[in-house]
C-alpha positions in Angstrom: 38.9 -16.4 67.1 42.7 -15.9 67.1 45.4 -16.4 64.5 49.1 -16.4 64.3 50.8 -16.0 60.9 54.4 -15.3 60.2 54.0 -14.1 56.6 53.0 -10.5 56.5 50.9 -10.8 53.3 49.0 -13.8 54.5 48.6 -12.2 57.9 47.1 -9.0 56.4 44.8 -11.1 54.2 43.6 -13.0 57.3 42.8 -9.7 59.1 40.6 -8.6 56.1 38.9 -12.0 55.9 38.3 -12.2 59.7 37.9 -8.6 60.9 36.5 -9.7 64.3 39.4 -12.1 65.0 42.7 -11.2 66.7 45.4 -11.9 64.1 49.0 -11.7 65.2 51.4 -11.2 62.3 54.5 -12.7 63.9 56.2 -16.0 64.7 54.5 -18.5 67.0 57.4 -18.0 69.4 56.2 -14.5 70.2 52.9 -15.7 71.6 52.2 -16.8 75.2 48.6 -17.7 76.1 48.9 -20.6 78.4 45.8 -22.8 79.1 43.7 -20.4 77.0 42.4 -21.9 73.7 39.7 -24.5 73.3 41.0 -25.6 69.9 44.2 -25.2 67.9 44.2 -25.9 64.2 47.2 -25.6 61.9 49.1 -26.8 58.9 52.4 -26.4 60.8 55.8 -25.8 59.2 58.2 -28.8 58.9 61.9 -28.9 58.8 65.1 -30.1 60.4 65.7 -26.8 62.2 64.8 -25.2 65.5 62.9 -22.1 66.7 64.5 -19.9 69.2 62.0 -19.8 72.1 63.6 -19.6 75.5 60.9 -21.5 77.2 61.3 -24.5 74.8 64.9 -24.5 73.7 65.8 -27.1 76.4 63.6 -29.6 74.5 65.8 -29.4 71.3 62.7 -30.1 69.1 62.7 -29.4 65.4 60.2 -26.7 64.3 57.2 -29.1 63.7 57.6 -30.8 67.0 58.1 -27.4 68.7 54.7 -26.3 67.4 53.1 -29.3 69.1 54.9 -28.7 72.4 53.9 -25.0 72.5 50.4 -25.5 71.3 49.6 -28.1 74.0 50.7 -25.6 76.6 48.4 -23.0 75.1 45.2 -25.0 75.0 43.2 -25.6 78.1 42.5 -28.9 79.7 40.2 -30.9 77.5 41.1 -28.7 74.5 41.8 -30.1 71.1 44.8 -29.9 68.7 44.2 -30.7 65.0 47.5 -30.3 63.1 48.6 -31.4 59.7 52.2 -32.6 60.0 54.8 -34.7 58.2 54.5 -38.4 58.6 57.8 -38.4 60.5 56.1 -37.1 63.7 54.4 -40.5 63.8 56.9 -42.7 62.0 60.3 -41.6 63.4 61.9 -44.5 65.2 63.0 -42.3 68.0 59.9 -41.9 70.1 60.9 -39.1 72.4 58.7 -36.5 70.9 55.6 -38.8 70.8 56.3 -39.7 74.4 56.4 -36.1 75.4 53.1 -35.4 73.6 51.4 -38.5 74.9 52.2 -37.6 78.5 50.2 -34.4 78.0 47.6 -35.3 75.4 45.4 -38.3 74.4 45.5 -39.2 70.7 41.9 -39.2 69.5 43.0 -40.4 66.1 45.2 -39.8 63.1 44.7 -39.8 59.3 47.5 -40.5 56.8 46.9 -38.5 53.6 47.9 -39.7 50.1 51.0 -38.2 48.5 49.0 -36.0 46.2 46.9 -34.3 48.9 49.0 -31.1 48.6 49.6 -31.1 44.8 53.0 -31.9 43.5 55.0 -32.0 46.7 54.5 -35.8 47.0 55.1 -35.5 50.7 53.1 -37.9 52.9 51.3 -36.0 55.7 49.2 -36.9 58.7 46.3 -35.1 60.5 46.7 -35.6 64.2 43.8 -35.1 66.6 44.9 -34.7 70.2 43.0 -33.8 73.4 44.9 -32.3 76.4 44.8 -34.4 79.5 43.8 -33.1 82.9 47.2 -34.1 84.2 50.4 -35.7 82.7 50.5 -39.5 82.6 53.7 -41.6 82.6 52.6 -44.5 80.4 53.2 -45.1 76.7 50.0 -45.6 74.7 50.4 -47.7 71.6 50.9 -44.8 69.2 54.2 -43.8 70.9 55.8 -46.8 69.2 56.5 -47.8 65.7 55.9 -51.3 64.3 56.5 -53.3 61.1 53.8 -54.1 58.6 53.5 -57.5 56.9 55.2 -56.0 53.9 58.1 -54.9 56.1 57.4 -51.2 56.2 58.2 -49.3 59.5 55.3 -47.1 60.4 53.5 -46.0 63.5 51.8 -48.7 65.5 48.5 -46.7 65.3 48.4 -47.2 61.6 49.2 -50.9 61.9 46.2 -51.3 64.3 44.0 -49.0 62.2 44.9 -49.4 58.5 41.5 -47.9 57.6 43.0 -44.5 58.6 45.6 -44.6 55.8 43.9 -43.1 52.7 45.7 -45.2 50.1 48.2 -48.0 49.7 51.7 -47.9 51.1 54.4 -48.4 48.4 58.2 -48.1 48.3 59.7 -45.0 46.7 63.1 -43.3 46.5 63.7 -40.1 48.4 66.6 -37.7 48.0 70.0 -39.2 47.2 68.4 -42.5 46.3 67.4 -43.3 49.9 64.6 -45.8 50.0 61.4 -44.5 51.6 57.7 -45.2 51.6 54.8 -43.2 50.1 51.0 -43.5 50.1 49.2 -43.8 46.7 45.6 -42.6 47.0 42.6 -44.7 46.3 40.6 -44.3 43.1 38.0 -42.0 44.7 37.9 -38.3 45.5 40.0 -37.4 48.6 37.0 -35.7 50.3 35.1 -39.0 50.2 37.9 -41.1 51.7 38.7 -38.4 54.2 35.1 -38.2 55.3 35.0 -41.9 56.0 38.2 -41.7 58.1 37.0 -38.7 60.1 33.9 -40.6 61.0 36.1 -43.1 63.0 37.5 -40.3 65.2 35.6 -40.1 68.5 36.0 -37.3 71.0 34.0 -34.8 73.1 35.0 -31.2 73.9 
């Protein structure tokens, strides 16, 4: 078991909780274990800024997409990535990042969480499950594209094809500066129950 944690307090806590694990208290950009891990799990940082990592600067990815790009190089063929990320990884109209990921990984499934999954942040997040391909493919799977729901919402085509993977109902909301956006209002049931049902739909073998 390995861990990478930027925050020194959290990193020292992790070392105490998992004394047999190898915990690196530093930024992800300091690590380099290519084709090494079987599984990468994380609640990755999100923001409209970049990480200075010489091997990935050419991509120009924001921090959350950088984590995907570097992680998929560090897991072995057939390995799994399970990341919590902002909905914009899936919903952004520009599909360049999804195309990059899809060339190298198969999407096993995705789950869209309700806006109260992480307390008062009201941010809509996704859990993405990806499996590294044996070799890159130059074809766009459906999830590379966005589509429009019957109500006129622009979301990832995967969620249009699999509405059962959205753990709530999509509604309009207003983001910063009055900009119109969408949110997901959770169902009237405990999150662990609706999450358990959605996870059952994700099929994969490692």
